[in-house]
TORLUMGU-373763 format. One record per residue (C-alpha): residue in one letter; x, y, z. Coordinates in steps of 0.1 Angstrom, whole numbers, padded with zeros to 4 digits, always signed. Example, Ala and Ser with C-alpha at 12.3 -4.5 7.8 and 13.67 -1.06 7.14 Angstrom:
2
A+0123-0045+0078;S+0137-0011+0071;
This chain:
104
M-0066+0354-0264;A-0077+0336-0295;L-0052+0308-0288;R-0066+0304-0253;K-0102+0303-0266;A-0092+0277-0292;S-0075+0255-0266;L-0105+0257-0242;S-0129+0247-0270;A-0106+0218-0280;M-0105+0206-0243;R-0143+0208-0242;S-0147+0187-0273;V-0123+0160-0260;R-0143+0156-0228;G-0172+0131-0229;R-0201+0126-0205;G-0184+0129-0171;G-0153+0112-0183;G-0129+0141-0180;F-0100+0146-0202;W-0087+0110-0202;G-0118+0092-0214;N-0153+0081-0207;Y-0162+0057-0180;P-0195+0040-0174;G-0215+0056-0147;G-0196+0089-0148;S-0160+0098-0141;F-0132+0076-0132;W-0135+0086-0095;S-0173+0081-0093;E-0188+0052-0074;G-0198+0034-0106;T-0227+0011-0113;Q-0220-0023-0098;E-0252-0044-0098;A-0239-0080-0096;A-0242-0100-0064;G-0211-0094-0043;A-0199-0066-0065;G-0174-0043-0048;R-0163-0069-0022;L-0129-0085-0021;F-0127-0116-0044;G-0165-0112-0052;E-0176-0127-0019;S-0212-0121-0010;A-0223-0106+0023;L-0229-0131+0051;P-0263-0133+0068;A-0266-0116+0102;G-0250-0134+0131;Q-0228-0157+0109;T-0190-0154+0109;R-0167-0160+0079;V-0148-0193+0079;R-0111-0190+0072;E-0096-0210+0044;D-0066-0233+0049;W-0041-0210+0033;E-0049-0178+0053;I-0031-0186+0086;P+0002-0196+0070;W+0000-0166+0048;I-0005-0143+0078;I+0024-0159+0096;G+0047-0157+0065;M+0038-0121+0058;F+0038-0105+0092;V+0051-0127+0120;A+0082-0141+0103;P+0095-0107+0091;A+0089-0093+0126;I+0110-0120+0141;V+0138-0116+0115;L+0139-0078+0120;G+0138-0082+0158;V+0167-0106+0159;G+0186-0091+0131;L+0185-0056+0145;N+0195-0067+0179;V+0226-0087+0169;K+0240-0064+0143;P+0275-0052+0149;E+0282-0018+0164;T+0295+0005+0136;R+0292+0040+0150;G+0323+0061+0153;T+0318+0068+0190;A+0317+0030+0197;W+0350+0026+0179;A+0365+0056+0198;R+0354+0042+0231;E+0370+0008+0224;E+0402+0025+0212;A+0404+0047+0243;E+0399+0017+0266;R+0426-0002+0247;R+0450+0027+0251;L+0443+0032+0288;A+0448-0005+0294;A+0481-0003+0276;E+0495+0024+0299;
């Protein structure tokens, strides 16, 4: 019982303000929302929000990146999986049976 009490008090002394066992973080625990006050904070690449009714303009590299990351692998998988050789045992057995029947 004394060992348990000592370990609990040691754990309490390690904890900081809302930081949990692994350390203190500004604005609370590691999983809290935090305190982001800069313009565009929390948005991807620090972009600021667009005014209402305005759409985001794509950059020159975005379309080739999308093609390279999603379209090209889909084509490679689609073609590659359709032209792969038949390697199941049942396919081999069928070919062997047809060959033996033709030999008779």
